[in-house]
Structures are given as C-alpha cells and as structure tokens.
N, C-alpha and C positions, 0 to 999 in steps of 0.2 A: 464212116459217118453214120450217126444215129439220129433219125428224125422220129418224132412222136406225133400222132394224130389222135385227138380226143374227140369223140362223137358227142356233141352236146346240143343238137338241133331240135330234138323232139319236144312236143308239148307236155307230155306226161299227163294225159287226160285222166288217168286213174288216181292221180293225186287229188283231184277235185280242188284245184287251187288256181288262183290268178298269178301265182309266183311260178316261174319256170322250174321244172322239176330239179334241175341240177343246182339250183340256188337254195333249195331246202337244206337245213343245217342239221348236223349231228355233232354234239359236244361243242357247239359254238362255231363250227366251221362248215362252209357249204360243201355239198357232195363234190362239186367240180373242183373246188380249191383243194380238197383232200387228194383227188386224183392227180392234180397238177403237182402238189407237193411231193407225192410219191415218185412221180416221173422225174422231177428235178434231181432226186437222189441218184438217178442213173447217169447224170451229167450228159444229157443229150445236146446235140448241136442246135436243134430247133424244135419248138413245140407248136403244133397247129391246133387251135381249138375251133372246131367246126360248129358254128352256131346257126340258128334259124329262127325258131320261135322266140320273140322278144330279145333279139340278138343284142340290142343296145344295153338292156339291163344286164345281160350275161357279161358283156365286155366290161361294163363299169364295175362289176363285182370283183374283177381280178386286178390286183396291184400291178403296176407297170413293170414289165420285165422285157429286156431286149430280145430274149430268146423266144418269147411268146408272140405268135401272130394269129390273127383271127381270119377265118374263111367263112363266108355266109353261104349256106345251102338253102336255096329258095326256088322252087318248092322242095319239101322233104319227101323224097321218093324212095327211101330205103338206105341201108348202110352202104351198099355198093354204089349208089348214086352219090353219097357223100364223098366217097373216095374218088369218084369220077370228077366231081367238082374240084377237089383238092389237086388232083393231078393236072387239071386244066389250068388252075391258078398258079401252080408252082412248076417252073420250067425244068429245073434240074431234079432228077430222080436218082440221086446217088445213094449208095450204101443201103442201110436197113431202114424200114418204116415199121415202127411199133404202133399198133392201132388198139385202142381200148375205149370203153364207154365212160362217159362222165357221171354215170349213176352207179358205179361199182366202187364205193369209197373205201372199202377195207382191204383192197388188194395191197400186198406187201412188196416192198422193193426187192427182197430176196427172191420172191417167186418170179418177178419179171426178169431178174438177173439170170435165173435158171433157164428161163425161156430163151433169152438172148444167147446164153452159152450153148444150149442145144442147137439152136439155129446155126450158129457159127461152126460148131464142131462137126455137124453133119452136112454142112454146106447146103442147107435146105432152101427151097424156093419160098416155102411158107411153113411156119411152125405156129401151132396154136395150143392154148391151154384147154384141157378137158378135165372132167371129173365125173364120177359115178354118183347118181342120186337115187335114193330109195323111191322117191316120187318125182320122175323127170318131167311131169306135165308142164307144158309151156315152153320147153327148151328144144332147140334143134338137136337132133340125134346125130352122133358121129359114128361112122362105119369104117372099120379098119380092115386093111388087107396086109397082114403081117405087121410090120412097124410103120406102115404108111397109111395115111388117110385116103380112103377111096372116094367117099362122098359125105356130104352133110345134108340132112333133110330137115327142114323146119317143121315144127309141131303141126301146123295147119296143113302141111303137105304130106304128112306121114300116113301110111296105111296102118291097119291094126297090128300087123306083125312088126313093122318098123317102130311102132310106139312102145314095144316091149324092151327095146334097147335102152339101157340105163346110162350109157356113156353120152354125156351132153357137151355141147359147145359152150364154153364160158364167155365167148365174145372178145377174147384177147388174142391178137395175132401179131406175128412178126414176119414181114415180107422182105424179100429182095426187091427193093423199090423199082429197079429197072425192069425186072421181069413182070412185076405187077402192072406197071404202066403200059406194057405192050398188050395186055389182054383185058384191062379194066373196062375199056369202052365196048367190048363185045358182050358184056353182060346184058341180059334181057329180063323183063318183068313177067316171064311166063310162069306164074304161080298163082295160088289162090288169093294172095294179098295184093297182087298187082304191084309189087315192089321189086326193086333191084337189090338182090341179096349179095352181100360181100362173100358169103359162104360159097357161092357158085364159082369163085375163083379156084377153089381147092381142086376141083375136077379138071381144071384147065392148066394147072401147073404140074410139073413132073414129080417134084420131090416135096411132098406134104407130110409133115410130122406132127405127132401129138405129144404134148407134155401133160401126162395125167397127174393131177395133184389131189390130195385128200380134201374132201369137202368140209373145211373147218370154219366156214363162215366168211372167209375173205373174198369169195367169189359171188357173194350175194348182191344181186342188183336191186335197186329201189324202184318199185313201180307203184306203191301205194303207201298210206300212212302206217299200215301194220308193219311192213318191211322196214320203213324208216325207224319205227320204234324198236324193232328187233336189232337193227344195226347200232342204235344208240345204246341199247342194253349191252351189246357185245363189247363196245368200246369202253363203257363205264366199268364193266366187270374186269377187263384187263387193267385199266388204270388203278382201280381200287385194290386188286390183288397185288399189283406191284408195290403199292404203298404199305399194304399189310405185311408183306414180306420184308419191308424195310423198317418195320417197327411202329406202324400206325394202327390204332384201334378204331374200328367202326362199330358203334353201338347198334345201329340199324343200317346196314350197308345199302339195302335196296332203296331207302328213302333219301339217299344223298347223291350228289353229283359233283365230280371233280374234273377240272379241265386238264388236258394233257400237258399244258405248260406249267401247272402248279408244282411247287416244291413243298414238301411237308417233312419236318424233322422227326426224330425218334421220340417215342413215348407221347405223341400227340393223341388225344382222344377226340374223335369226331362224333358228336352226338347226332341223334335222329334229325332228319329234315334239314340238313346243313348243305349248303351249295357253295363251292369254291371255284371261282371262274377266273379266266384270263391268266396273266402273269403274276399270280399270287405266291408269296413265300411265307410259310408258317414255320417258325423255328420250334425247337424241341420243348416238350413238357407243357404244351398248351392244352386247354380244354375249349373246344369250339362247338357252340351250339348248346341246346337244340335250337332249331328254327332260326338259323343264322345264314346270312348271305355276305360273302366277301369277294370283291372283284378288284384285280389289279392293285393289290395292296401288299405290304409287308407287315407281318406280325412277329414281334420279338419273342424272347424266351418267357416261358411260364406265364402266359397271359390267359385270361378267361373272358370269353365273349359269348354272351347268352342272349338269344332272342333279339338279335340286332343286325344292322346292315352297315357294311363298311365299303366305301368306294374310293379307289385311287388315293389311298392315304397310307401314312406310316405310323404304325403302332409299335412303340418301343417295348422294353422288357418289364415284366411284373405289373401288368396293367389289367384292371378289371373294367369291362364294358358291359352295360346292360343291367337288367333286361330292357328291351324296347328303346334302344338308342340308335341314332342314325348319324354315322360319320360320313360326311359328304367329301367330294374330291379336294385334294390339296391341303389336307389337314395332317398335322403331326402331333401325336400325343406322346409326351416324353415319359420316361420310366417312373414307375411307382405311382402313377396317377390313377384316378377313378372317374369313370363316366357312368352315371347311374340312370335311373328310370326316366324314360321319355325326355331324353336330352338330344338335341341336334347340334352338331359341330360342323361348321362349313368354312373351308379356306382359312383355318386358324392354326396357331401353334400354342400348345400348352406345355409349359416347362415342367420339370420333374416335381412330383408329389402334389400336383394340382388336383383339385376336386371339383367336379360339377355333378352333384349327386341327384338333382331332381328338376324335372319340368322346366328346362332352360334352353334358350337358343343363343349360341355363341357363333357369330359370323364375322369373318374378316377381322380377327382379333389376335392379339398376343397376350397370353396370360402368364404372369410370372411364376417363379418357383414357389411351392408351398402356399399358393393362394387358394382360398376356399370361396367358391361361387354359391351363394344361397339359392334356395328353391325359387323358381319363377323368374330368374334373371334373364333379361333380354338385351342384346346389343342391337340397337336400331341403326342398322348400317346403311340404309338406302334412303336418300332424300328425294326420290322421285326421278332422279336423273343419273346419279352416280352412287357407287358404293364407297363407304368411308371406313376407316380402321379405328378400332378401339384397342388401347394399350393399358394394361393393368400391371403394376409392378409386383415384385415378389412379396410374400408374407402379408398379403392383403386379405381382408375379410369383407366379402360383399353380402350385404343384407338381402333377405328374401324380397322378391318382387322389385328389385332395382332395375330401372331402365336406363341404359347408356345411349344418349343421342350422339352418335358419332359425327365427326371425328372427336375423340376424347383421349386424353393422355393422363393416367393416374400414376402417381409415384409409388414408392415402396411403402409397405406397412400402412396402407390406406384402408380406412373402414368407411362403408357407406351404410346409412340408416335404411332400415327395411322400408320398402314402398317408395323410395326416392326416385326422382327423375333427374339424372345427372347430365347437365348440359355444358359444364365448365371443367377445365383441367384442375387437378388437385395435386398438391405437393406431397413429399414424403411425410409420413407420420401424422396424417391429418384425418379428420372426420368430415366426410361429405354427406350432407343431409339436405333434403328438399321436400318439405311437407307443409301443407296448410294447417293452421291451428284448428284443433278439434273443437267443435261447438256442440254442446249438449242443450237441447231445448226440452224443458220439463213440461209435463202434462200434455204431451203431444197426442193428438187423436188422428188415427189413420182414417182416410176417407173410405166410406163404405162402398163396396162394389155395387154398381147398378144392376148387375145380373145376380139371380138367385142360384 
C-alpha cells in the first residue's frame, strides 16, 4: 500500500504575499496542484495534504478527488510535527508513506518511482532523495556511512566543518509507515529553530538509504518570487523545446509563453510576445502573433492572427484575424473569413467567407456565408435585462455604421444603408434603410465662443 503526504502548511513569509505559498502558480497551475498531479501518476492508495496557514483557501483550490484527504496542522511546529499530526489522525499505518513538500513543483514521477524502487529493493526503513549542490547554503546536510545515512544536520545547526559538506537533503522521503509511527512521537525540538524535524527520524531508524540524483532543477523548492520565476522559466524552456523539435518556429522564444496542455502543429510560426494558454490547439501552417493571446481555443489550418486576443472560441481554416481584434468566448469563425482592425466578436457564429474588417461589435449573432459587415457596425444585443440575437443571411452587404437593435432577423442578400438603425426584420433581396432627411440651412452663422 502506498500513501502520500504533501506538506503544505507553511505561510511562505519570504513570498511577501497574502496568498499561501503553495497556491502561487507557474505556467497556470499552482505549486501544490503540480505536486499532486505528479503523485497521482504513482497511483497511490491515498494522498494526505497537510495544511495550516489559510487551510480553507488551500482546500478549495484542489478539485474533489476521493483519494485526497486534508489534515490540518495547527500550530505549525516543523515537518516532524506535521507527520506527528498525520499519524494521530490516521489510525492505520500500513505500507509505505511517501512524504514531499508542496513547494517543489518540478519533481518528476520517474524520480519518485526510482525512490520507491530503491526503498522496496533494499527493504529500507527510510529512503530519501539527496543531491550535491555547488552552493548548499540553506539546506540540511546529509552525512553517509557507506551506503547508509548516518545523520542529517539542518543548516542552522551545522558547525563550520559540517557546512562544507555539499550533499544535501531534498526533503523527499519514503518510510515504512509502521516503523515511522513507532518513533515519530519521540522527536523533540532540541535545535536552534525550536522545531520538530522530520530529519531526526533518520538516526532513529536502522536502515536509512540515500538516492542521489543530479541537481537538474527538479528539486528546486520555492521560497521567494525569484525562485518562482526560475521554475517558470525552466518549465517554459522544456515546453518550447518540445514544440521546436516537433516543427514549430519561435521568432523570440524568451518573450512567449505556452501552456503544457497546448497542441501546436508543424510549420507554425510563433511571433514575439505571443501567449498560448489552457487547452488550445493550433493546427499546421499558422502564423500567430506578434502580441497575441489565445486561451482554450482551436485554430485551424493556415490561419494568421496578429496583435489580437482569442478566448474559448473556434477558429476554422484559412482565416485572418487582426490586428487589434478581440474574439470573446463561444464564438465560431468559419473558414476563409476575415476579422480586421478593432473588431470584437462575442458568442457569435460567422459562416464561411464572412468579413468584418473594421471597428465593429458583433455580439450574440449569426452571420451568413459571404456576408460583408461594413465599418462601425454594431449589434445592439442588450435591452437592459436580456441579451437578444441578430441573424443576417448569406450574401448580404451591411453598410457602414449600421446599428441592429436585436432581436433582428435579416434574410439573404439584404443590403442596409450606411448609418441606418435597423429595428425591423427584412426579407430576402431587400434594402433596409433608416435615415432622416438631410436638411441644409444656408447662410448659417456659428455662435461665437464667449471665451477668447
């Protein structure tokens, strides 16, 4: 039986934030959620998240999962105290207990699997991950006797000679839970920090083993915003390298960010300052950017999107969008269409070969095939209480500065006069126009300004 305990009770004071440390995000996902997702890949029988500071916020952040249980550590008196609380809350201490911190978001499933394999193959009481650091300042030092760990000394408790040891404790442990439970309550806070250290269990157990791994960044803990940024950069580099090896070109890689869930086809060019978030799929031969944001959307073949924003929408094939367009959620732009300068589309469907080229708002609308929307067109969809729909049939020509007061239903091949306010439905092959008669007053004198 495999149980997992994730330590997530600390305040994270060095983050200088009102948000619990483990809820800070990298690449759109919280530190804690990243650790949980990694642990789930090990198929554990149960996962315990030990919370303390703002425990309700931490619990609310995690999607419901039958395997995940929360344990509150209050007050927070150290890592050893956290496991004392866990052992008291949980009556059965069967099998293995894997313990790791909620602020080590880059740890890989394979590294944890290697730790579990070492633990089982050597029948260890405790196995832990160690690594050598060029500058080990701030980390507990691990002292070996042959293949076994003799003791671990925390940084603040090290003397000058002990500080020269470069082998450090990464804070990831695998215990025989039964053996751990027998000695966990004997731990004391006889140290400079007056905390109960989990590391003190090593000297109390007979068979303590070290799994030394290369320090490749996956063991990096997050204690401040600098380290948060470093982890973000590490993840982004891995994501973008994967896409580049699969045929994607980044014009300025450092200025872009890509979510881990995003799919990008071959021969896509990502221009500078482009950000692709969430479950976005971009098909082959597209040019995306510069200065473009796309989230939870699908972009079809051979599209060009420049200086624009797309949220939760479907963009079909051979479409040009931008510059300075805003595609809001639940929109579908069909193939060979064009969305131009300063156009906003919201909750609307545009059929094939539609054009909305300039300065328009299309909301809650259905625009027929090969219809051209003139500059400055607005669908006035809100009556103060409800949203209403505008329908415009195919092959229609909408004059500049037309306002549709929804609900409106126009037939096919309808033309509207420029500057019209359309309040009534119109049949196929008709002209809809609404204007007051122009009046010219001759010899008109403007009133002089009272101020000089």
